[in-house]
Biotite code that builds the C-alpha atoms (Angstrom):
import biotite.structure as struc

atoms = struc.array([
    struc.Atom([0.000, 0.000, 0.000], chain_id="A", res_id=1, res_name="UNK", atom_name="CA", element="C"),
    struc.Atom([1.321, 3.416, -0.931], chain_id="A", res_id=2, res_name="UNK", atom_name="CA", element="C"),
    struc.Atom([0.471, 6.706, 0.665], chain_id="A", res_id=3, res_name="UNK", atom_name="CA", element="C"),
    struc.Atom([1.465, 9.991, -0.885], chain_id="A", res_id=4, res_name="UNK", atom_name="CA", element="C"),
    struc.Atom([0.763, 13.537, 0.138], chain_id="A", res_id=5, res_name="UNK", atom_name="CA", element="C"),
    struc.Atom([1.370, 16.371, -2.238], chain_id="A", res_id=6, res_name="UNK", atom_name="CA", element="C"),
    struc.Atom([4.588, 18.190, -1.375], chain_id="A", res_id=7, res_name="UNK", atom_name="CA", element="C"),
    struc.Atom([3.260, 21.490, -2.658], chain_id="A", res_id=8, res_name="UNK", atom_name="CA", element="C"),
    struc.Atom([-0.190, 22.796, -1.872], chain_id="A", res_id=9, res_name="UNK", atom_name="CA", element="C"),
    struc.Atom([-2.391, 22.542, -4.925], chain_id="A", res_id=10, res_name="UNK", atom_name="CA", element="C"),
    struc.Atom([-4.048, 25.685, -6.153], chain_id="A", res_id=11, res_name="UNK", atom_name="CA", element="C"),
    struc.Atom([-6.960, 27.069, -4.179], chain_id="A", res_id=12, res_name="UNK", atom_name="CA", element="C"),
    struc.Atom([-5.772, 25.411, -0.941], chain_id="A", res_id=13, res_name="UNK", atom_name="CA", element="C"),
    struc.Atom([-6.571, 21.849, -2.011], chain_id="A", res_id=14, res_name="UNK", atom_name="CA", element="C"),
    struc.Atom([-4.468, 18.994, -0.669], chain_id="A", res_id=15, res_name="UNK", atom_name="CA", element="C"),
    struc.Atom([-4.784, 15.521, -2.159], chain_id="A", res_id=16, res_name="UNK", atom_name="CA", element="C"),
    struc.Atom([-3.418, 12.311, -0.649], chain_id="A", res_id=17, res_name="UNK", atom_name="CA", element="C"),
    struc.Atom([-3.509, 8.882, -2.254], chain_id="A", res_id=18, res_name="UNK", atom_name="CA", element="C"),
    struc.Atom([-3.412, 5.271, -1.053], chain_id="A", res_id=19, res_name="UNK", atom_name="CA", element="C"),
    struc.Atom([-3.518, 2.372, -3.479], chain_id="A", res_id=20, res_name="UNK", atom_name="CA", element="C"),
    struc.Atom([-3.532, -1.397, -3.284], chain_id="A", res_id=21, res_name="UNK", atom_name="CA", element="C"),
    struc.Atom([-3.900, -4.442, -5.460], chain_id="A", res_id=22, res_name="UNK", atom_name="CA", element="C"),
    struc.Atom([-7.333, -6.062, -5.226], chain_id="A", res_id=23, res_name="UNK", atom_name="CA", element="C"),
    struc.Atom([-7.426, -9.140, -7.482], chain_id="A", res_id=24, res_name="UNK", atom_name="CA", element="C"),
    struc.Atom([-6.795, -10.570, -10.927], chain_id="A", res_id=25, res_name="UNK", atom_name="CA", element="C"),
    struc.Atom([-9.809, -11.529, -13.030], chain_id="A", res_id=26, res_name="UNK", atom_name="CA", element="C"),
    struc.Atom([-10.801, -12.496, -16.537], chain_id="A", res_id=27, res_name="UNK", atom_name="CA", element="C"),
    struc.Atom([-12.911, -10.265, -18.755], chain_id="A", res_id=28, res_name="UNK", atom_name="CA", element="C"),
    struc.Atom([-13.730, -11.469, -22.266], chain_id="A", res_id=29, res_name="UNK", atom_name="CA", element="C"),
    struc.Atom([-11.009, -14.129, -21.945], chain_id="A", res_id=30, res_name="UNK", atom_name="CA", element="C"),
    struc.Atom([-8.354, -11.518, -21.105], chain_id="A", res_id=31, res_name="UNK", atom_name="CA", element="C"),
    struc.Atom([-6.519, -11.407, -17.791], chain_id="A", res_id=32, res_name="UNK", atom_name="CA", element="C"),
    struc.Atom([-6.835, -8.026, -16.059], chain_id="A", res_id=33, res_name="UNK", atom_name="CA", element="C"),
    struc.Atom([-5.533, -6.757, -12.724], chain_id="A", res_id=34, res_name="UNK", atom_name="CA", element="C"),
    struc.Atom([-7.751, -4.658, -10.488], chain_id="A", res_id=35, res_name="UNK", atom_name="CA", element="C"),
    struc.Atom([-6.211, -1.950, -8.308], chain_id="A", res_id=36, res_name="UNK", atom_name="CA", element="C"),
    struc.Atom([-8.147, 0.416, -6.037], chain_id="A", res_id=37, res_name="UNK", atom_name="CA", element="C"),
    struc.Atom([-7.052, 3.875, -4.977], chain_id="A", res_id=38, res_name="UNK", atom_name="CA", element="C"),
    struc.Atom([-8.553, 5.852, -2.154], chain_id="A", res_id=39, res_name="UNK", atom_name="CA", element="C"),
    struc.Atom([-8.054, 9.554, -2.722], chain_id="A", res_id=40, res_name="UNK", atom_name="CA", element="C"),
    struc.Atom([-8.676, 12.089, 0.025], chain_id="A", res_id=41, res_name="UNK", atom_name="CA", element="C"),
    struc.Atom([-9.365, 15.637, -1.116], chain_id="A", res_id=42, res_name="UNK", atom_name="CA", element="C"),
    struc.Atom([-8.984, 18.154, 1.711], chain_id="A", res_id=43, res_name="UNK", atom_name="CA", element="C"),
    struc.Atom([-10.056, 21.800, 1.365], chain_id="A", res_id=44, res_name="UNK", atom_name="CA", element="C"),
    struc.Atom([-7.628, 24.003, 3.294], chain_id="A", res_id=45, res_name="UNK", atom_name="CA", element="C"),
    struc.Atom([-8.750, 27.113, 1.395], chain_id="A", res_id=46, res_name="UNK", atom_name="CA", element="C"),
    struc.Atom([-11.286, 29.751, 2.335], chain_id="A", res_id=47, res_name="UNK", atom_name="CA", element="C"),
    struc.Atom([-13.867, 29.104, -0.379], chain_id="A", res_id=48, res_name="UNK", atom_name="CA", element="C"),
    struc.Atom([-16.485, 26.422, -0.936], chain_id="A", res_id=49, res_name="UNK", atom_name="CA", element="C"),
    struc.Atom([-15.561, 24.101, -3.804], chain_id="A", res_id=50, res_name="UNK", atom_name="CA", element="C"),
    struc.Atom([-17.305, 21.407, -5.805], chain_id="A", res_id=51, res_name="UNK", atom_name="CA", element="C"),
    struc.Atom([-15.669, 18.471, -7.613], chain_id="A", res_id=52, res_name="UNK", atom_name="CA", element="C"),
    struc.Atom([-17.019, 18.185, -11.150], chain_id="A", res_id=53, res_name="UNK", atom_name="CA", element="C"),
    struc.Atom([-15.009, 15.427, -12.818], chain_id="A", res_id=54, res_name="UNK", atom_name="CA", element="C"),
    struc.Atom([-11.840, 13.363, -12.752], chain_id="A", res_id=55, res_name="UNK", atom_name="CA", element="C"),
    struc.Atom([-9.328, 12.867, -15.558], chain_id="A", res_id=56, res_name="UNK", atom_name="CA", element="C"),
    struc.Atom([-6.814, 10.049, -15.335], chain_id="A", res_id=57, res_name="UNK", atom_name="CA", element="C"),
    struc.Atom([-4.150, 8.676, -17.615], chain_id="A", res_id=58, res_name="UNK", atom_name="CA", element="C"),
    struc.Atom([-2.898, 5.136, -16.977], chain_id="A", res_id=59, res_name="UNK", atom_name="CA", element="C"),
    struc.Atom([0.571, 4.313, -18.253], chain_id="A", res_id=60, res_name="UNK", atom_name="CA", element="C"),
    struc.Atom([1.481, 0.650, -18.572], chain_id="A", res_id=61, res_name="UNK", atom_name="CA", element="C"),
    struc.Atom([4.338, -1.039, -20.408], chain_id="A", res_id=62, res_name="UNK", atom_name="CA", element="C"),
    struc.Atom([3.456, -0.718, -24.111], chain_id="A", res_id=63, res_name="UNK", atom_name="CA", element="C"),
    struc.Atom([0.027, 0.752, -23.354], chain_id="A", res_id=64, res_name="UNK", atom_name="CA", element="C"),
    struc.Atom([-1.598, 4.081, -22.406], chain_id="A", res_id=65, res_name="UNK", atom_name="CA", element="C"),
    struc.Atom([-5.254, 4.721, -21.593], chain_id="A", res_id=66, res_name="UNK", atom_name="CA", element="C"),
    struc.Atom([-7.003, 8.028, -20.838], chain_id="A", res_id=67, res_name="UNK", atom_name="CA", element="C"),
    struc.Atom([-10.407, 8.372, -19.241], chain_id="A", res_id=68, res_name="UNK", atom_name="CA", element="C"),
    struc.Atom([-12.711, 11.045, -17.855], chain_id="A", res_id=69, res_name="UNK", atom_name="CA", element="C"),
    struc.Atom([-15.143, 10.336, -15.026], chain_id="A", res_id=70, res_name="UNK", atom_name="CA", element="C"),
    struc.Atom([-17.989, 12.784, -14.460], chain_id="A", res_id=71, res_name="UNK", atom_name="CA", element="C"),
    struc.Atom([-19.410, 12.556, -10.972], chain_id="A", res_id=72, res_name="UNK", atom_name="CA", element="C"),
    struc.Atom([-23.172, 12.064, -10.730], chain_id="A", res_id=73, res_name="UNK", atom_name="CA", element="C"),
    struc.Atom([-23.254, 13.387, -7.176], chain_id="A", res_id=74, res_name="UNK", atom_name="CA", element="C"),
    struc.Atom([-20.789, 16.251, -7.337], chain_id="A", res_id=75, res_name="UNK", atom_name="CA", element="C"),
    struc.Atom([-19.217, 16.444, -3.855], chain_id="A", res_id=76, res_name="UNK", atom_name="CA", element="C"),
    struc.Atom([-19.053, 19.874, -2.247], chain_id="A", res_id=77, res_name="UNK", atom_name="CA", element="C"),
    struc.Atom([-16.307, 20.789, 0.195], chain_id="A", res_id=78, res_name="UNK", atom_name="CA", element="C"),
    struc.Atom([-16.602, 23.581, 2.704], chain_id="A", res_id=79, res_name="UNK", atom_name="CA", element="C"),
    struc.Atom([-13.387, 25.092, 4.103], chain_id="A", res_id=80, res_name="UNK", atom_name="CA", element="C"),
    struc.Atom([-11.663, 22.620, 6.440], chain_id="A", res_id=81, res_name="UNK", atom_name="CA", element="C"),
    struc.Atom([-13.652, 19.605, 5.179], chain_id="A", res_id=82, res_name="UNK", atom_name="CA", element="C"),
    struc.Atom([-12.501, 16.552, 3.243], chain_id="A", res_id=83, res_name="UNK", atom_name="CA", element="C"),
    struc.Atom([-13.970, 13.820, 1.062], chain_id="A", res_id=84, res_name="UNK", atom_name="CA", element="C"),
    struc.Atom([-12.724, 10.325, 0.234], chain_id="A", res_id=85, res_name="UNK", atom_name="CA", element="C"),
    struc.Atom([-13.107, 9.100, -3.348], chain_id="A", res_id=86, res_name="UNK", atom_name="CA", element="C"),
    struc.Atom([-12.437, 5.552, -4.527], chain_id="A", res_id=87, res_name="UNK", atom_name="CA", element="C"),
    struc.Atom([-11.149, 4.916, -8.045], chain_id="A", res_id=88, res_name="UNK", atom_name="CA", element="C"),
    struc.Atom([-10.708, 1.490, -9.621], chain_id="A", res_id=89, res_name="UNK", atom_name="CA", element="C"),
    struc.Atom([-7.966, 0.887, -12.179], chain_id="A", res_id=90, res_name="UNK", atom_name="CA", element="C"),
    struc.Atom([-8.038, -2.075, -14.560], chain_id="A", res_id=91, res_name="UNK", atom_name="CA", element="C"),
    struc.Atom([-4.592, -2.901, -15.937], chain_id="A", res_id=92, res_name="UNK", atom_name="CA", element="C"),
    struc.Atom([-3.454, -5.403, -18.528], chain_id="A", res_id=93, res_name="UNK", atom_name="CA", element="C"),
    struc.Atom([-0.071, -5.707, -16.812], chain_id="A", res_id=94, res_name="UNK", atom_name="CA", element="C"),
    struc.Atom([1.077, -6.083, -13.209], chain_id="A", res_id=95, res_name="UNK", atom_name="CA", element="C"),
    struc.Atom([2.415, -2.542, -12.938], chain_id="A", res_id=96, res_name="UNK", atom_name="CA", element="C"),
    struc.Atom([1.460, 0.945, -14.018], chain_id="A", res_id=97, res_name="UNK", atom_name="CA", element="C"),
    struc.Atom([1.316, 4.606, -13.122], chain_id="A", res_id=98, res_name="UNK", atom_name="CA", element="C"),
    struc.Atom([-1.785, 6.781, -12.921], chain_id="A", res_id=99, res_name="UNK", atom_name="CA", element="C"),
    struc.Atom([-1.544, 10.550, -13.428], chain_id="A", res_id=100, res_name="UNK", atom_name="CA", element="C"),
    struc.Atom([-4.450, 12.945, -13.382], chain_id="A", res_id=101, res_name="UNK", atom_name="CA", element="C"),
    struc.Atom([-6.458, 15.716, -11.847], chain_id="A", res_id=102, res_name="UNK", atom_name="CA", element="C"),
    struc.Atom([-9.867, 16.712, -10.548], chain_id="A", res_id=103, res_name="UNK", atom_name="CA", element="C"),
    struc.Atom([-11.811, 19.471, -12.300], chain_id="A", res_id=104, res_name="UNK", atom_name="CA", element="C"),
    struc.Atom([-13.289, 21.721, -9.634], chain_id="A", res_id=105, res_name="UNK", atom_name="CA", element="C"),
    struc.Atom([-15.222, 24.937, -9.329], chain_id="A", res_id=106, res_name="UNK", atom_name="CA", element="C"),
    struc.Atom([-15.122, 27.531, -6.588], chain_id="A", res_id=107, res_name="UNK", atom_name="CA", element="C"),
    struc.Atom([-18.734, 28.109, -5.530], chain_id="A", res_id=108, res_name="UNK", atom_name="CA", element="C"),
    struc.Atom([-17.854, 31.563, -4.180], chain_id="A", res_id=109, res_name="UNK", atom_name="CA", element="C"),
    struc.Atom([-16.640, 33.081, -7.473], chain_id="A", res_id=110, res_name="UNK", atom_name="CA", element="C"),
    struc.Atom([-17.594, 30.419, -10.101], chain_id="A", res_id=111, res_name="UNK", atom_name="CA", element="C"),
    struc.Atom([-13.996, 29.959, -11.274], chain_id="A", res_id=112, res_name="UNK", atom_name="CA", element="C"),
    struc.Atom([-13.052, 26.516, -12.567], chain_id="A", res_id=113, res_name="UNK", atom_name="CA", element="C"),
    struc.Atom([-9.645, 25.023, -11.846], chain_id="A", res_id=114, res_name="UNK", atom_name="CA", element="C"),
    struc.Atom([-7.743, 21.744, -11.851], chain_id="A", res_id=115, res_name="UNK", atom_name="CA", element="C"),
    struc.Atom([-6.261, 20.084, -8.764], chain_id="A", res_id=116, res_name="UNK", atom_name="CA", element="C"),
    struc.Atom([-3.629, 17.509, -9.716], chain_id="A", res_id=117, res_name="UNK", atom_name="CA", element="C"),
    struc.Atom([-3.161, 14.410, -7.605], chain_id="A", res_id=118, res_name="UNK", atom_name="CA", element="C"),
    struc.Atom([0.272, 12.861, -7.060], chain_id="A", res_id=119, res_name="UNK", atom_name="CA", element="C"),
    struc.Atom([1.247, 10.025, -9.443], chain_id="A", res_id=120, res_name="UNK", atom_name="CA", element="C"),
    struc.Atom([-0.169, 6.714, -8.252], chain_id="A", res_id=121, res_name="UNK", atom_name="CA", element="C"),
    struc.Atom([2.213, 3.786, -8.627], chain_id="A", res_id=122, res_name="UNK", atom_name="CA", element="C"),
    struc.Atom([0.369, 0.494, -9.041], chain_id="A", res_id=123, res_name="UNK", atom_name="CA", element="C"),
    struc.Atom([2.368, -2.688, -8.488], chain_id="A", res_id=124, res_name="UNK", atom_name="CA", element="C"),
    struc.Atom([1.290, -6.307, -8.089], chain_id="A", res_id=125, res_name="UNK", atom_name="CA", element="C"),
    struc.Atom([2.648, -7.719, -4.756], chain_id="A", res_id=126, res_name="UNK", atom_name="CA", element="C"),
    struc.Atom([4.361, -10.526, -6.647], chain_id="A", res_id=127, res_name="UNK", atom_name="CA", element="C"),
    struc.Atom([6.686, -8.013, -8.317], chain_id="A", res_id=128, res_name="UNK", atom_name="CA", element="C"),
    struc.Atom([7.796, -6.542, -4.981], chain_id="A", res_id=129, res_name="UNK", atom_name="CA", element="C"),
    struc.Atom([8.991, -9.863, -3.530], chain_id="A", res_id=130, res_name="UNK", atom_name="CA", element="C"),
])
């Protein structure tokens, strides 16, 4: 399990920390895939109310890259000093990969949209670490 906190405060007083772990291998349409789950905590240290609109992530694997955008149906709102935990599942074709990305957010006080980047998430099957 990895835990990372951003070294530099993201814009608008947002701090994002990430934990990830391997869940299980499984077959989908006769192809072996590896499921990883990340728990991402978004903490609002700023002075304004914010709302998370969507998530963009890019998964880099050996010989493969996949981009995806996730629009939240229930757009979480964060008041100053509050935090929210978001779970993201990653389906990889290989036993290792890196996820980069950001959350699209809006400040509810002044209606300005911005991006809050999360630290790179390193996904590794436990078998590789031994």
